[in-house]
C-alpha positions as CSV (number, residue, x, y, z in Angstrom):
1,G,206.1,-51.2,-14.8
2,V,205.2,-54.7,-13.9
3,P,202.6,-54.8,-12.7
4,Q,201.2,-51.7,-14.4
5,M,199.7,-49.2,-12.1
6,T,197.3,-46.2,-12.9
7,G,196.1,-43.1,-11.1
8,T,193.0,-40.9,-11.6
9,S,192.3,-37.2,-11.1
10,T,189.2,-35.1,-11.5
11,V,189.6,-32.2,-13.9
12,L,187.1,-29.3,-13.8
13,V,186.7,-27.6,-17.2
14,T,185.0,-24.3,-17.2
15,V,183.5,-23.3,-20.6
16,L,183.8,-19.5,-20.9
17,D,181.0,-17.6,-22.7
18,K,181.7,-16.1,-26.0
19,N,179.8,-13.1,-27.1
20,D,178.3,-14.8,-30.1
21,N,174.6,-13.8,-29.6
22,P,173.2,-10.4,-30.3
23,P,170.7,-8.6,-28.0
24,R,167.0,-9.3,-28.9
25,F,164.0,-7.1,-28.5
26,T,161.1,-9.4,-27.7
27,R,158.3,-7.0,-28.7
28,L,157.4,-3.7,-30.3
29,F,157.3,-0.7,-28.0
30,S,154.6,2.0,-28.1
31,V,153.2,4.2,-25.5
32,N,150.8,7.2,-24.9
33,V,152.1,10.4,-23.2
34,T,150.0,13.4,-22.2
35,E,151.1,16.6,-23.8
36,N,151.4,18.3,-20.4
37,A,154.1,15.8,-19.2
38,E,156.9,17.7,-17.6
39,P,160.6,17.2,-18.2
40,G,161.8,14.2,-16.3
41,A,158.5,12.4,-16.5
42,F,158.9,8.6,-17.1
43,V,157.6,7.4,-20.5
44,I,158.5,3.7,-20.9
45,R,161.2,1.2,-20.2
46,V,162.7,-0.5,-23.3
47,T,164.3,-3.9,-22.5
48,S,166.1,-6.5,-24.5
49,S,167.3,-10.1,-23.8
50,D,170.6,-11.9,-24.7
51,L,171.4,-15.6,-24.8
52,D,174.9,-14.8,-23.6
53,I,175.7,-14.5,-20.0
54,G,177.6,-12.2,-17.7
55,E,179.2,-9.1,-19.2
56,N,178.3,-10.4,-22.7
57,A,174.6,-10.1,-21.9
58,N,174.8,-6.5,-20.6
59,A,173.3,-4.1,-23.2
60,T,173.8,-0.4,-23.5
61,Y,170.8,1.6,-24.8
62,S,170.8,4.7,-27.0
63,F,168.6,6.4,-29.6
64,T,169.7,6.1,-33.2
65,E,166.7,8.2,-34.3
66,N,165.2,10.9,-32.0
67,P,163.4,13.5,-34.1
68,G,162.8,16.7,-32.1
69,K,165.0,15.6,-29.2
70,K,162.0,15.6,-26.9
71,F,163.0,12.3,-25.2
72,A,166.1,10.8,-23.5
73,I,167.0,7.2,-22.7
74,D,169.1,5.9,-19.8
75,S,171.9,3.9,-21.3
76,S,171.9,1.3,-18.5
77,T,168.2,0.8,-17.7
78,G,166.5,1.7,-21.0
79,N,164.2,4.1,-19.2
80,V,162.8,6.7,-21.6
81,T,161.9,10.2,-20.1
82,V,160.6,13.5,-21.4
83,V,163.3,16.2,-21.8
84,G,161.4,18.8,-23.9
85,P,158.0,20.5,-24.1
86,L,155.3,18.5,-25.8
87,D,152.3,20.0,-27.8
88,R,149.9,17.7,-29.6
89,E,148.7,20.6,-31.7
90,T,152.2,20.9,-33.1
91,Q,153.1,17.1,-33.3
92,D,150.9,14.2,-32.2
93,E,153.3,11.3,-32.7
94,Y,157.1,10.6,-32.5
95,L,158.7,7.7,-34.2
96,L,162.0,6.9,-32.5
97,K,164.5,4.0,-32.9
98,V,166.4,2.4,-30.0
99,A,169.6,0.5,-30.2
100,A,170.9,-2.1,-27.8
101,V,174.6,-2.9,-27.9
102,D,176.3,-5.6,-25.9
103,G,179.9,-4.8,-27.0
104,S,180.0,-6.7,-30.2
105,W,176.5,-6.9,-31.4
106,R,173.8,-4.4,-32.1
107,A,170.0,-4.7,-32.3
108,E,167.5,-2.0,-33.1
109,T,163.7,-1.6,-32.5
110,P,161.2,1.2,-33.3
111,L,159.5,3.1,-30.5
112,T,156.3,4.9,-31.1
113,I,155.2,7.7,-28.7
114,T,151.7,9.1,-29.2
115,I,151.0,12.4,-27.6
116,Q,147.5,12.6,-26.0
117,D,145.6,15.8,-26.1
118,Q,145.0,17.8,-23.0
119,N,142.4,20.6,-22.8
120,D,144.9,23.4,-22.9
121,N,143.2,25.7,-25.4
122,A,140.0,27.7,-24.8
123,P,137.7,28.3,-27.7
124,E,138.4,31.4,-29.8
125,F,135.7,33.5,-31.5
126,E,136.4,34.7,-35.0
127,Q,135.6,38.2,-33.8
128,S,135.5,39.7,-30.3
129,Y,132.6,41.8,-31.2
130,Y,129.5,41.2,-33.5
131,S,126.8,43.6,-34.6
132,F,123.6,42.5,-36.3
133,N,120.7,44.5,-37.7
134,F,117.3,43.0,-37.0
135,P,114.2,44.5,-38.7
136,E,111.3,45.4,-36.4
137,L,108.0,43.5,-36.3
138,Q,109.5,40.1,-37.3
139,R,107.7,36.9,-36.5
140,N,108.6,34.9,-33.5
141,V,111.8,32.7,-33.7
142,M,113.5,34.6,-36.5
143,F,117.2,34.3,-37.4
144,V,119.3,37.3,-36.2
145,G,122.9,36.3,-36.9
146,Q,125.6,33.8,-36.1
147,V,128.8,33.8,-33.9
148,I,131.5,31.3,-34.7
149,A,134.3,30.0,-32.4
150,A,137.0,27.4,-33.0
151,D,139.2,25.4,-30.7
152,R,142.9,24.6,-31.4
153,D,142.8,21.4,-29.5
154,K,142.8,18.3,-31.6
155,Q,139.5,16.7,-32.8
156,G,137.7,15.1,-29.9
157,P,135.8,16.2,-26.8
158,N,138.4,19.0,-26.1
159,S,137.4,20.7,-29.3
160,V,133.6,20.2,-29.2
161,I,132.1,23.7,-28.6
162,S,128.7,24.6,-27.2
163,Y,127.3,28.1,-27.2
164,S,125.2,29.8,-24.5
165,L,124.2,33.3,-23.3
166,K,126.1,34.5,-20.3
167,H,123.0,36.3,-19.0
168,P,119.5,34.8,-19.9
169,S,117.4,36.9,-22.2
170,D,113.7,37.1,-22.7
171,L,114.2,38.4,-26.2
172,F,116.9,36.3,-27.8
173,T,118.3,32.8,-27.7
174,V,121.4,31.0,-29.1
175,D,121.6,27.6,-30.7
176,P,124.1,25.6,-28.5
177,A,125.6,23.7,-31.5
178,S,125.7,26.3,-34.3
179,G,126.0,29.7,-32.5
180,E,123.0,31.0,-34.4
181,L,121.1,33.7,-32.6
182,F,117.3,33.8,-32.9
183,S,114.6,36.2,-31.6
184,K,112.0,34.9,-29.2
185,R,109.4,37.5,-30.3
186,G,108.8,40.4,-32.6
187,L,110.4,43.7,-31.6
188,R,109.2,47.3,-32.3
189,Y,111.5,50.0,-33.4
190,K,111.4,53.0,-31.0
191,Y,111.4,56.4,-32.7
192,T,114.0,58.8,-31.3
193,A,116.0,61.8,-32.3
194,L,119.0,59.6,-32.9
195,D,119.1,56.9,-35.5
196,S,121.3,54.7,-33.3
197,S,119.5,55.2,-30.1
198,P,120.4,52.8,-27.2
199,E,116.7,52.1,-26.9
200,N,116.9,50.1,-30.1
201,Q,120.1,48.3,-29.2
202,Y,120.3,45.0,-27.3
203,P,123.7,43.9,-25.9
204,L,124.4,40.2,-25.3
205,T,127.4,38.2,-24.2
206,V,127.8,34.8,-25.8
207,L,129.9,32.1,-24.2
208,A,131.7,29.3,-26.2
209,T,132.6,26.4,-23.9
210,D,134.4,23.2,-24.9
211,N,133.7,19.7,-23.7
212,G,137.1,19.2,-22.0
213,K,137.7,18.2,-18.4
214,P,137.8,20.7,-16.9
215,P,136.0,22.8,-19.6
216,M,137.4,26.0,-20.9
217,S,135.4,28.9,-22.3
218,S,135.7,32.4,-23.8
219,E,133.1,35.1,-24.6
220,C,132.3,37.7,-27.2
221,L,130.0,40.8,-27.2
222,V,127.0,41.0,-29.5
223,T,124.9,44.1,-30.2
224,I,121.5,43.6,-31.9
225,N,120.2,46.7,-33.6
226,V,116.5,46.8,-34.1
227,V,116.0,48.8,-37.4
228,D,113.0,50.6,-38.7
229,A,110.8,48.7,-41.2
230,N,109.0,50.5,-44.0
231,N,105.6,49.7,-42.5
232,N,104.1,53.2,-42.5
233,A,102.8,55.1,-45.4
234,P,103.5,58.9,-45.7
235,K,100.8,61.2,-44.3
236,F,100.1,64.7,-45.4
237,E,99.6,67.3,-42.7
238,K,96.3,68.3,-44.3
239,R,93.7,66.2,-46.1
240,E,93.2,69.0,-48.7
241,Y,95.2,72.0,-49.9
242,F,93.8,75.1,-51.6
243,T,95.5,78.1,-53.1
244,P,94.6,80.8,-55.7
245,V,96.8,81.0,-58.8
246,L,97.1,84.2,-60.7
247,E,96.7,84.0,-64.5
248,T,100.1,85.7,-64.7
249,A,101.9,82.9,-62.9
250,F,104.9,81.7,-64.8
251,I,106.3,78.2,-65.3
252,G,108.2,77.1,-62.3
253,Q,106.7,79.6,-59.9
254,E,106.0,78.3,-56.4
255,I,102.3,78.5,-55.6
256,I,102.0,76.4,-52.4
257,Q,104.0,74.0,-50.2
258,V,102.6,70.7,-49.1
259,Q,104.2,68.6,-46.4
260,A,104.0,64.9,-45.5
261,K,105.5,62.9,-42.7
262,D,106.5,59.2,-42.4
């Protein structure tokens, strides 16, 4: 028209987000868990970020690798929890893989879970009963025998073993590190009608204690048998023996009996 006239209007344009960005994990995830963690115990929260907004930024979490099925992950929060029994002596590390999916895109990240040892195993002796023979009249501090224990806990304080006597002894001692038994002084064999007289037997109880917190221990029984040493020469009952012999005596004929004792 003449004259020409114009009008204006404000137009609001909303740019809608397009799901064109995948989720991103910003770090590697690793965590330590004690082997006595109970089912339901929280382990770690796995999180991701997304440059998209709104629904396009919401990720759903799941395991793509979960060996042993000892752990579960919450699909919404990414919280990882224990669902099965853990035993470091059986497996001390789990390598899992977590996926984050936002509807169109997927991202994955490794998750390393290391199982920490708990002192859940007491030392075990190779034998529950030991018997050692110890010759009489030995010098002081002589080796008698050795007891050996092992601990199924993993290498570390929980498997370090020290030995001790349950009841202190004036006659014997045990090396705390090796389990070797030693005499404190010489012992004399006591002559009795029985070869295995209790008078020549010394019972001990040896403890094996680990260095865990709290410590665990076990015990074994030890019998030390003092045995006779060949330290006495035979002695005849008489210093001299005399007997007449007839000239008619034949070869092999008994003419006298001599006796000696040891």
